[in-house]
C-alpha positions as CSV (number, residue, x, y, z in Angstrom):
1,M,-53.9,40.8,-17.2
2,A,-51.4,40.5,-20.0
3,G,-47.9,40.2,-18.8
4,L,-44.7,38.3,-19.3
5,L,-45.1,35.1,-21.2
6,Y,-42.9,32.2,-20.1
7,L,-41.5,29.6,-22.5
8,L,-42.3,26.0,-21.4
9,E,-38.6,25.4,-20.8
10,E,-38.5,28.4,-18.4
11,V,-41.6,27.1,-16.6
12,N,-40.0,23.7,-16.1
13,G,-36.9,25.4,-14.7
14,L,-38.5,27.7,-12.2
15,T,-37.7,27.1,-8.5
16,P,-40.8,26.0,-6.5
17,Q,-41.0,29.5,-5.0
18,E,-40.8,31.1,-8.4
19,F,-43.4,28.7,-9.8
20,L,-45.7,29.7,-6.9
21,Q,-45.2,33.4,-7.6
22,V,-46.1,33.0,-11.3
23,F,-48.9,30.4,-11.1
24,G,-50.1,30.8,-7.5
25,N,-53.4,32.4,-8.6
26,V,-54.4,30.4,-11.7
27,V,-57.2,29.2,-9.4
28,E,-58.4,32.2,-7.4
29,D,-56.6,32.4,-4.1
30,R,-55.6,28.7,-4.2
31,P,-51.8,28.4,-4.2
32,D,-52.2,24.7,-3.4
33,V,-53.0,24.1,-7.1
34,A,-49.7,25.7,-8.2
35,R,-47.8,23.7,-5.5
36,H,-49.3,20.4,-6.8
37,V,-48.6,21.3,-10.4
38,A,-45.0,22.4,-9.7
39,A,-44.3,19.0,-8.1
40,L,-45.2,17.2,-11.3
41,R,-42.8,19.0,-13.7
42,P,-41.3,18.8,-16.2
43,F,-44.2,19.2,-18.7
44,S,-43.9,18.4,-22.4
45,G,-46.4,21.0,-23.4
46,V,-48.8,23.7,-22.2
47,E,-51.7,21.3,-22.5
48,Q,-50.1,18.9,-20.1
49,L,-49.4,21.7,-17.6
50,T,-53.0,22.8,-17.9
51,D,-54.5,19.3,-17.7
52,T,-52.5,18.7,-14.5
53,A,-54.1,21.7,-12.8
54,L,-57.6,20.7,-14.1
55,L,-57.2,17.1,-13.0
56,Y,-56.2,18.3,-9.5
57,L,-59.5,20.2,-9.3
58,D,-61.4,17.0,-10.4
59,T,-59.8,15.0,-7.6
60,L,-60.8,17.3,-4.8
61,S,-63.5,16.1,-2.4
62,L,-66.9,17.8,-2.5
63,E,-65.8,19.9,0.5
64,G,-62.6,20.8,-1.3
65,K,-64.5,21.9,-4.4
66,E,-66.8,24.1,-2.2
67,E,-63.7,25.6,-0.7
68,V,-62.4,26.4,-4.2
69,L,-65.7,28.1,-5.1
70,R,-65.7,30.1,-1.8
71,C,-62.4,31.6,-2.7
72,H,-64.0,33.5,-5.6
73,P,-65.3,37.0,-5.1
74,D,-68.8,38.1,-5.9
75,L,-69.1,39.4,-9.4
76,A,-69.4,43.2,-9.3
77,G,-69.5,42.9,-5.5
78,R,-68.0,44.8,-2.6
79,L,-64.4,43.8,-3.3
80,A,-64.7,45.1,-6.9
81,E,-66.2,48.4,-5.6
82,E,-63.4,48.8,-3.1
83,G,-60.7,47.9,-5.6
84,K,-59.6,44.9,-3.6
85,L,-59.9,42.2,-6.2
86,T,-56.8,40.2,-7.3
87,A,-55.3,41.6,-10.5
88,E,-56.6,38.6,-12.4
89,S,-60.2,39.0,-11.2
90,A,-60.2,42.7,-11.7
91,G,-59.1,42.3,-15.3
92,E,-61.6,39.6,-16.0
93,Q,-64.5,41.5,-14.5
94,H,-63.5,44.6,-16.3
95,A,-63.3,42.7,-19.6
96,A,-66.9,41.5,-19.1
97,G,-68.1,45.0,-18.6
98,L,-69.2,44.6,-15.0
99,H,-67.9,48.0,-14.1
100,K,-70.4,49.5,-16.5
101,L,-73.6,48.0,-15.1
102,T,-76.7,50.2,-14.9
103,P,-77.9,51.0,-11.4
104,E,-80.8,48.6,-12.0
105,D,-78.6,45.7,-13.2
106,K,-76.2,46.4,-10.3
107,R,-79.0,46.1,-7.8
108,D,-80.2,42.9,-9.5
109,I,-76.8,41.3,-9.5
110,D,-76.3,42.2,-5.9
111,Q,-79.6,40.7,-4.9
112,L,-79.0,37.6,-6.9
113,N,-75.5,37.2,-5.6
114,K,-76.8,37.3,-2.1
115,R,-79.6,34.8,-2.8
116,Y,-77.2,32.5,-4.6
117,K,-74.6,32.6,-1.8
118,E,-77.3,32.0,0.9
119,K,-78.7,29.0,-1.0
120,F,-75.4,27.3,-1.9
121,G,-72.9,28.5,0.6
122,F,-70.5,29.7,-2.1
123,P,-70.5,32.6,-4.6
124,F,-71.7,32.4,-8.2
125,V,-68.7,31.6,-10.4
126,I,-68.7,32.1,-14.2
127,C,-65.8,32.6,-16.6
128,A,-66.2,36.4,-17.0
129,R,-63.8,36.5,-19.9
130,E,-66.1,34.3,-21.9
131,N,-69.2,36.3,-21.0
132,K,-70.4,39.9,-21.0
133,A,-72.3,41.5,-18.2
134,N,-75.8,40.8,-19.6
135,A,-74.9,37.1,-20.1
136,I,-73.5,36.9,-16.6
137,L,-76.7,38.4,-15.2
138,L,-78.9,36.0,-17.2
139,G,-76.7,33.0,-16.1
140,L,-77.0,34.1,-12.5
141,K,-80.8,34.3,-12.8
142,R,-80.9,30.8,-14.4
143,R,-78.4,29.1,-12.1
144,V,-79.8,30.4,-8.8
145,N,-82.7,27.9,-9.3
146,N,-80.4,24.9,-9.8
147,S,-79.6,22.2,-7.2
148,K,-76.5,22.5,-5.0
149,E,-75.1,19.4,-6.7
150,S,-75.6,20.9,-10.1
151,E,-74.1,24.2,-9.1
152,L,-71.1,22.6,-7.5
153,E,-70.4,20.8,-10.8
154,E,-71.1,23.8,-13.0
155,G,-69.1,26.2,-10.7
156,I,-66.0,23.9,-10.9
157,Q,-66.4,23.7,-14.7
158,E,-66.3,27.5,-14.8
159,V,-63.2,27.5,-12.5
160,K,-61.5,25.2,-14.9
161,K,-62.2,27.6,-17.8
162,I,-60.8,30.4,-15.8
163,C,-57.7,28.4,-14.8
164,R,-57.1,27.4,-18.5
165,L,-57.3,31.0,-19.6
166,R,-55.0,32.2,-16.8
167,I,-52.4,29.6,-17.6
168,C,-52.5,30.4,-21.3
169,E,-52.0,34.0,-20.4
170,L,-48.7,33.1,-18.6
171,V,-47.1,30.5,-20.9
172,S,-46.1,30.9,-24.6
173,L,-47.9,28.4,-26.8
C-alpha cells in the first residue's frame, strides 16, 4: 500500500493520463472519479483534492452510488482467496487481519456476505483499515438488518473513508 508520495505541485502538474494512473483506484475500480478530479486542478491543498473526490461521490444518483458499491469486492471473499484483489484492497484487507480468520469466522463472513448481497444488490463495504476482522464481522451482522436506503448511505460513507485514506497515502501532506 505504501508507495511514492507526490507533492501537491507534482499532482497538479501530472498529465491527465498520469493522474489517472496514480489516482485511478482511489475509489475501487472507478477511474471516473480520478478523471473528474483531474479536470478540476489545480488544487491548493490535499484537503481540496480529497473534498473534490468526496463531493463527486455525493453528487451521484442513487443508481450511481449503487454502482460504486458494486465495484467493491466481498471482504475475505473469493477474489481474496484467489489473490485477485487490487493492490489497495489486498493491503487493506490484510491490515484488518481478514487473512487470519478462523474457519468458523470465515464461514460466518461468507454466509453474511452472501445474505447481504442478496438483500441489497451490492456487497458489504466497510473501511477495513479502520477496523479489525472482529469489528468487521460484527458490523456485517448488524448492518445486514438495515434498510437498503440506510445501507446505501452507510456504504457510501465507508467508500469516502477509504477514498480519503487512499489519497492521503499518495500525496504528501
